[in-house]
N, C-alpha and C positions, 0 to 999 in steps of 0.2 A: 290620313292625318297622323303624327306620333307624338303621343303625350313627353315633351321634353321640358327642360327649364324657361318659364315665362310663357308656357302654353297657357290658356280659357281653356278648362274644364270643367265640365257637370259631373256630377256624382251621380254614379248608375246604382250603389248598393248600399246597405249601411245606413243606419238612422238619419244620417243626411242625404237621401237620397234625392235629386233635385238641387243641390246645393250646387253654386259656383265658386272657383277657387280658381286662384294662379300655384302653377307647380313649383315651388320655390327650387327645389333642386331633386337630382335623382340617385338613387343609390339601390343599383342593382333591379329586382323587381318592384322595388316601392319608391312610393312620391312624396316629396313631403310639399303639403298644398296649405294656403293661407289664403282669407278672405279679408281681410284686416280688420273685421269685424269680432268675430270669435274665436278664429284662428289668426293669431297676432305673426309678425315676422319673428319675433323674439319665442315661441310654443306653437312650429307649424305641426299641421296634422299628417301622421304617417299612415298611408293609403295603400293596398297593393295597386299597380297599373291596369292591371285588366278590369277594376271597380270605376273606373272612370271612363268618358266621353269627351274625348277633344273636340273643342268646338274651333270652326274657322271667324279669323276676324283678322280683316285687314288695316285697320285705322291702327293708328297711336296708341299705345295701350303701358300699363306699369310695367307689363311681360316682356316690355322692350329693352328698359332698364335692365331687368332680372338676367336676362339674358348679354347685355354687356356688361353685368359685374358692375351695375352705378348704383348709388343709393337712390331705394325707393322709401315710402313711406305708408303705414298703416292705412293711412287717409288716404292716399293718392288708390289705392287697392280696393278700400271701401268704396269709394265714389265711383269708381268705375263700374265696380259691378254693380250698383245702385244704376247707375244709368244705362247698362247692358242689359237688366233687367226690363224696364221699364220700354226701353227700345224696342226688346221681345215682344211684351205685351202687345206695344200697336202695330208690330208685325204679323201677326197672328190673327187680330179681330178682322 
């Protein structure tokens, strides 16, 4: 799976290793990440593509709105990531 706009990713390197983000946009070898809490839509985190791990997610998500250039809020992103983490913890047990 490619790291493209709207994709849910997990940071694989850096001080935020293990954190979840949505890709807001791409720019060459860099991507801009948002999590709705610490990295909001008005101040995305710039990171190299090779430092993230794309995750497969087939249900509706804020990433769909990002891909379609629709309005998405920080609260939607934050809520989705929180629910995703909770669901992932249940699956791992």
